[in-house]
N, C-alpha and C positions, 0 to 999 in steps of 0.2 A: 337475221331477218332478210328476206328477199330485197334486192336493191329497189325494185319498183315499189314495194310496200313501204320501205323507208322514206322514199321521196314523197309518196302520196299521203302518208298518214297525217292526220290532223291538218289537212288542207281543205280549202273551200273548193278549189278547182285547179286543174292543170290544163293549160292550153298549149298544145293538145296532147291527149294521152297517147295517141298513135305516134306523134313525134317524139314523145318521151321514150317510148319503147325503142324507137330507132336510135335515139341518142344513147341509151344505156348499152348499146352494142358498139359504141364508138370509144376509141381511146387515143389521146386523152379527151376527157370531157370536162368542161369548165362552167362554173356557175358564179354569179355574184349577187350581192345585195348592197344597196347604198343606204347610208345613214346620215341624216343632217345632224351635225354636232350642235345641239341646241339646248342642252340641259342634262338633267339626271338620266342615267340609264335605268329603266324600270321594266316591269312585267310586259308592257306593250312592245318594247324592243326585243325582249327575250324570246318571244314566240318565233321571230325570224332567225334569231341566233340558233335556237334549237333546230330549226329546219336546215340551216346551213350545216350544222353538225350531222344531221341525218344524211345530207347529201355528200358530205365528206366520207361518211361511213359507206355510202353507196358508190364510192370510187370517183367522186368529182373533185377536181382541183378548185379550191374556193378562193375568191377574191372579195375582200371587204373594201368598199369605197367609202372613205370618210369625206362626205360631200360638203366641204367647207363653203365653196362658192354657192352651192344650192341653198344652204342655210342663209347665207347673206342675201341672195336674190329673193328668198321667201320671207325676208324681214324678221329673221330670228336673232339678229344681233349685229354688232359691228364686226369687221374683219378681225380685229384684235381679239374680241370676245370669242369669236368662233374658233380662232386659232388655238386658244387656250383649251377650249372644250374638246377640240380634236384630239389632243394628246391624252386627255383624261378618258375620253370614250374608248380609244384604242386599248388603254390599260384595263378598262372594265371588260371589254370583249375578250381579251387574252385570258383574264382571270376566270371568265365564265366558260373557258374551254376552247375558244377559237384560236388555236395554235397551229403552227405549220400551215398557215394560210398567207396569202399575199395581201398586204395592206397598202392601199393607194390613197394618198391625199388628193382630193379632186383637183385643186389648183395646180398640182404638179403635172397634170395631164391636160387640163381644160384650157390653159392659156397658150397652148402650142398653135402655130398658124394653121397646120393641117386640120386640127380639131375645129378651130373657129370657122374655117372655110366650109367644113361639113355641116356645121350649125346653120350657116347662111344658106347652103343649098337646100337643106330640109325646111328652113323657114319660108322658102318660096313655095313649098308644096302644101303647107298646113295653114288653114284659115284661122283667123283670130277667134272665131266661134269655137272651133275644135280645140284650140289651145286652151281657151278659157274653161271649156267643159272638162277637159282632162285634169284640171286643177281643182275641181269642185270639192274633192274629198281631202286633198293634201295641202291646199293653199291657205295661207293665213290672211285673215281680213279680206276675203274674196268679195265682199260687198263693194269694195272699191279696189279692184285689182290694179297692180302696177304693170308696166311694160316688162319689168324684170321677171315677173311671175309668168309671163308668156314665153320667156326664154327658157325657163326652168324645164318644162317637159321636153323641149327639143334637145337640150343638153343631156337629159337623162337618156334619150334615144341614142345620142352620139356616144355616151359612156358605154353602152352595150356594144356598139360597133368597135370602138377604139380599144376596149379592154379585151376584145377577142373571145368573148364568152359565148357559150351555147345556150345558156339558160339564165333567167332572172328570177330572183325570189323577192317577194314583197307582200305586204298586207293587201287585202282585197281592195283597199282604197287606192292602190297603185294601178288598178286594172286598166283604167282609161288611158293612162300614159303608156302602159305596156302594149295595149292594142294599137296605139299610134305607131309604136316601134315595129310591130309585126306588119302593119300595113305599108309603112313608108321606107323602112331600111332596105328592102330588096330593090327599090327603085334607084338607090345610090350604091348598089353593089355589095350589100351585106345581107346575110341570111336572117330570116325572122327568128327571134329567140323563142325557145320553149319558156312559158311563163308559169311559175308556181306561186299560187296565192294562198296565204294563210288568213284565218279569220281575224276580225277585230274583236277583242274580248271586252267584256264589261268591266267597269270600274268596281271597286269594292262596295260601293253603295248601290250597285245594280243599274247605274246610269252609264252613259258614255264616259270612257276614261278620259280625263282632262287634267292637264297640269294646273289649271286655274282652280279646279276643285280639290286637288290633292288626293283624289280617290284611287291612289295606286300605291304599290310598294316599290321603293327604289332599292337598287343594289347597295346603295350607301346607307340604308336604314340600319340602325342597331338592332340587335336581337330583341331588345325590350320594345323598340318601336314597332317591329314586325308583329310581335305578339299583341300589342295594344291595338294596332290597326285591324288585325284579324279578329280580335274579340268583338270589334264593332261592325265587322263586315256583314253585309246583307246575305242571309243564307236561308231562303224559304224551304219549306218541306218538299217542294217540287224540284225535279231535276232540271227542268227547262229554265233558261235564263238565270242560272244560279252561278254567280261569279266564283264562289268557293270551289264548286265542282269543276268549273272551267280551269282554275289554277291546277287542280289535280290532273286533269286530262292533258293539258298543253304544256305544263311546266314541270310537274313532279314525276309522273309516270314515264315520260320520255327519258328521264335521267336515272330512274330507280327501277330495278327489276321487281321489287316488292314494296308495298306500303303497309305499315302496321299502324292501326288505330289503337292507341292505349286507352284503356278504360278500367275503372275500378272493378274488382270481382263482382260486387253487388249489381253492377250494370252489364254483366256478361263477360268481363275480362277483355284481354287484348284480342284483336282480329287482324289477320294478315291477308292482304289481297295481292294477287299476282298480276292483275290487270285492271285497267280503269273500268271496263264494263261491269266486272264483278262488283266493284265498289259502288258504282252508280246504282246497280240493282239493289244492293243492300240498303243504301241510303233511301232510295225511292220507296222501298217497302217498309220503311220505318225502323230498320235494323241498326241504324247508326244515328245518334242524336246530333243535331246541328252543332252544338257546342263542342262535342268530341271531334267532329269533322274540322272545325275551325282550328282547334288546338293542334290537330295533326298537320294541317297545312302550315301553320306557324312553325312547327318543329322542323319540317322538311325545308321550307324556304330559308329559315335561319341557317341550316346546314349548307344549302346550295350557295347562299350568298356569303358564307364565311370566307370563301376563297378570295372574294373581292375585298372584304374588310381586312383580311390578313395581309393582302398585298399592299394596301395603302398604310396600314399600321407599321409594317416592317420597313416600308420605304423602298422596296425592291422595284 
């Protein structure tokens, strides 16, 4: 696949596409994504993991920032709790295919004097209102924001600068922080990053994915649990806002050249699809039953996540 197509597939937007074209002509070219170590790795994380894999295939050097201090600032746990999750998250990411990449633990970078001075310089430029608005989609308990959560977006901007990356990957909920970085980093001597934004997918119940609702599939789920969750998943006849189709588009087809829907001969037998659009059209026209679709997704997710289960079972 063409490098530009790899970078842009399954994205909401790229800011800007013209800058991306220029960047694709540069060598080396570097990209990063940051993750708060705050719990189980699940399908919500996997969408940016898949995008980093796309960008690695497109010739980017990849950095994964395990943002322990960001998790702490965002009230996701004590430093001790976050430290333990940091190690676990890295093992999950490696098992999911993020190998031959640079892993950086945030606190190893973010407590350096030069880093902190840059945070303070940027803090002089950014109003409290802008900082608060930038956290609208990513902050926890933002009805009563803390000062620590105002430091969060500024540190994320400095991460981009100090890691020396050309591009930043994140869900569309990261957009406001990324736009702050594009606006303010040039004023302190760093280039504006190209920003690649992925969609926020629905939970299995068709509502917003949430850890409190448990409406997601974790990489730690057993094969039996995956199948039970998929059996109960919301799967309307329509293709719009269908969480099962979203999993196929964003998680299965990026990793599988073909997808086979297994059916009994009396229901038409097996059908193999070489692309998501073909499958979506078949489902939208009634050619694939929702139950068969959910069973197919369960089969493929169980196989994709087997590498994570095997890693922790073997103790490697």
